[in-house]
Every structure is written in structure tokens, then in C-alpha cells.
N, C-alpha and C positions, 0 to 999 in steps of 0.2 A: 406444455411445462418443460421444464429446465434442473437439469442438477448442477449449475454453477449461476452462482452470484456474482457480480461485479460490484464493491463497494465503494462510493466516490461521496468523499467529504468535499463540502462545500459551507465557503464564507465570500459570497460577493463574488459569484462566478456568472451573472449575470449573461456576460460576451459569450463565455463557452458555455454552456451548459447543453444548450438545445441541439447545438451541432455535437457534442460528445455523447449523449443520449443518443442521437439517430448514427451516429457511425457504430455505436456499440451493436446496436440494434440489426446493422447491414451486415453483421460480419456471417459468416457461412455457419456456424454453430451459433446456436439459440444458445442467448445469454439472457437473465433478468438482472437487473439493476436496484441498486436501492441508495439511494441520495440522503445522506445525514448532513443534513443543514444545520449551522450555527446561527439559528435567526439572522440571517443576511440581512441586511438594510437595504440594499440595492434591489431586492424582489426577487431573487435566484428561486427562494423555494414557491412562490409565484408563480414564475413558469414552470416549474414542474410540476406544479398542481395542472397544469393547464394541458401538461404534455402525458399525465396519464389517463385523460380524456382517451387519450388516442392510442396509448399501449397498457391496457389496465390488463393486470392480471400478468404482467411483463415488469413494469415499474413501478416502485414505493418510494416513500418518501417519510423520514423520519426529523421531526422538527425537533431542535435542541434550543433551551432557553436561552443562552448565549455561549463563547466564543471559549471554548473548555480547553483546547488543544488537540493536535489531530491524533494522537493517540486513544484519549478516549474517544474521540470520533469512532475511529474501528472498532475499541472495544464493543460500544453501543451496535455496531453493526455487527461484530462475531455474533453475539449472543442473539441479536435478531435471527442472522440465519439460522443457529445453532438450532432455533425453538422449530424449524423450521426441514424440508426435507433435502435442504443442499448439501452436496457432496461433496464440492468445492468453491470455495471462495475466492474471491481474488480482491485484492488491493489495488485501485488505480487514481491516478491524479484527474481533476476535472479540466485543466489546461492545456492539453493535448501533448505534454513533454512524452507521455506515456500512450507511445501508439496503438489505436484499437487494432487495429491489424496483427499485433504481435499478441493477441488475447489466445487465440488459439493455440497459439505456438506452449504459451505457459500451461492451457488445458493441456495439451498434451502429455506433454512431460511429466505431469501425473498421471493422467488418465489412462497413457498408451506406455508412459517409458521407465514407470517404476520410482518416479519420484514422489514424497512426502510433504518438499516445500518444491517451488519451481521459483528463482527469483531471475525478474527482468535485467540485465546484469549490463551495467555499463562497462566494467574494466575486464571481463572475461576475457576477451580478445582484443586486448590494446587499450585503447581509451576511444571512448563511442559516444561525445556529448556535441551538440554542435546548440553555438549562437548563445553560449555561457562564455563572460569573459575569463581570460586566462587566471585570473588569481582565482577564481571560484571553480574552475575546474582546478587546479592544483589543489584548493582545502580539503575540496570533496575527495579527489585519488588518495590524496594523502591520510583524510582521514579512515579513509576505509584500510588503507596498508596500517596505520597505527593499531585500527581496531583487532583487526587479526593479527599483529604481535601479539598487542596484551591478551588476547584471548583464546590465540591458538586456534579458532573457527577456522577451516577451509573454506573460507567465503571469500571470494574475491571484493565482490559490493557489499560488504554489510549492512550500509545503510540507504540502500535501494527502496522505492517505497511499489512498486512494480512486484508483487508478490502471490502467487495463488498456494494455497492451506488446502490440504485434504482436512475432511471434516474431523476426522480422528487427531491431529495434529493439535487443532483448537480445542475439541475435547478434553485431550490431556494436560495441556497447558492450562496453570489457574489462571484463568485473566484478572482474575481481582487481583491479585498480586504482582501485577506489572503497575512497574514503580513510573515506571518513563514517561511525560504525555508528547515530548517533541520530537525532535531530532534522534534522539537517542531510544526511542519507542521502536524504529525498526531495527536496531541492531540488537535489542534486551529479547525481542521477538525470536531472531534469529537462531540467537544464544539457545535461549532456551530450548526450542525444536530441537537444534541440533547437540543439546548434551543428552535430551532423553533419547537420543538416537537414531532420527526419523534422518531419513535420506532428502536431501538437498541437494538440488541439481538448479545450474545457472544456466539461463538461455542472454545469448550476448543479442543486446539490443541497442536503438540507437535513440538514446534521450536527444529530445528538442526542447529548448526551453521555451516556454510558453512565449507568444505574442499579443495577447491579449490578457487584460486581470496586470494585477500588480502579487509581487512573490512575496510569500508568506513567512522567507529566512529571515532571523533575527540572530544577535550574539549570544542572547539565550540559549538558542535553540543548540548552536555550537559548541556553548560550551557544556552544558546539560549533557550533549555525544561526549567530549572530548574528559570529562572527568566523570561523568556514566560508567564508561566500562573498564576503570579503575575498579570498580566499588563491585560491577558483576565479576571480575576477575578473585578479588580478596573473598568475597562471599559462596561463589560458586555457583552449586545449581540449588537454590530453593527447594521444596517438597515437591513444588509444583511448577 
């Protein structure tokens, strides 16, 4: 049994999925994994199906019919987790940009150190990004600066996708009212958690860009984030 679930959304991650699953299960803390696969044509889901026979009751998969955005994949995973007994739900990429060794640190920031939300932060102690071109580093860094300025949220890495949520936070936020599905999803979730008064902690991590597979970043995702935060600031906090 485990009180912590790691949600890994996938689309065409056959090069990484087996390695990341084994790396998560190799940590000193016992985690369960839910893969949310968006009908990957490269067979990612089939690889997970095979791994489930090796890791029954630890590894799970939810297969969706199509590619519907990162935010909806996580919300699908959150709802799946809340129907079960997990107290800590962690977002994580499949491509090793998030180091599995940092999972325990994120978990402990909530479990032991009083956080309601813990963020694997690239920018809380300088800039800790490896293998990104400088243009992308600057875009990400100043996007977080921009979000912090517009929303006043006291978080250095507002766009981070390596996050641990206490169950209570996800139960409080109305997941059906999350508006954004791309890059801005991460911002909106943190903004709502902060507005509800939850304690957000940042854990400094090193982000390493993927070496296998293709990035899912697009211009539409960035523009959603840039304009989405203005809407959030204007609208303030919805009922949930």
C-alpha cells in the first residue's frame, strides 16, 4: 500500500515510459503510479500494460481516446486518485526532466514540513535548468516572473509541472471549473490553491530537458499562459 500516487501523463513516450516507471518504483519511499495515456500511436499504453503484470496493484493506466491536453489529463488523474485513498498526489513528466530522486523531497515537504502543496522549483534558488537553449530558459524564467507580477502569487516557479498536492487541496478546488488545458493549467492550479489559503512550499530541483522523444511545447500553449494570467487576475477567485 502507498499513501502517494504519481500521475504521469503520456503521449508517444515509448522511449521513456518503462525507465521512468522503474525509476519511481526504485525510490526508498513506496509510490504508486497512474499513467494517463492519450491513445499514443507509438504503443506507450501497450508497454504500460505489460509492466502492470510485473507491478500489480502498484501501477495503473487510464487510456483516453485522444490527445486532449495536459491539464485535462491531470484532472482525469486527480479525480481517479480522489476516488481512492491517496493522501498525496504528485504530477510528474515521463521524460526524466523531473528527477525521480526528488519525489521523496516533494512528498516530505508536505508530509513532514507543513506544506499543502510542494513545487519542484527551477527558480527558487537561481536558475536550475540543464540542456535547454537560452531562448527557452529566458522564456520560461520571465514567464514565471510575469505571472508572479500579475497575480502577486508568492511562488518563483509558477509554471512548474513537478508538484505534490495534499488530498485536501484537490478536494477544495473545483476541478470541473479549471479553464486552462495547456501551460496555463499549472498556473491556474497554483493560483487557486494560494487564493484558498493553502501553504505552498518550493523545493529547489534541477530540471533536465528530455534526451529521448519530442517536446510537446507549442506557441498556443505559451500564449494561453500569457493571456490566461490576466484573466485570472481580473476574475480573482471563483467560488471554488
